[in-house]
Phi, psi and omega in degrees: 000159179274179178247160181235132179231137178270351181278144176242143180294148178291140181290151179285327177207161181226153175260120177255139179233127174228116184063237179260001181263142175222156182208140172270121182238147181242002180207165176294327177297317178294321179296317179293324176298319178296316178296323178298318178298332181267012182057042181237040181301316182297320177297317179299315179297320178297315181292330180281341184300129178084358178268141172272105185298338181272350180290142182298332182265010184299318181295319178296317179296321177300313180296320178298319177295320178298318179294322178294321177297317180299318180293325181289331181272000000 
């Protein structure tokens, strides 16, 4: 029989969308650079709080937090 795993591999890159701008990012540094270009530094710092930037799933967690903020607003 096969095995079953609930873990999914971390994506190599993600597409972030803010307003009408979008960017494909492959790291938290690139994501923060994109937020800086959109004058959203404070949002980026808030979303990064509590994240381990070295963890393989950090970029995915960052995007999930951004999506939760978008849904809340």
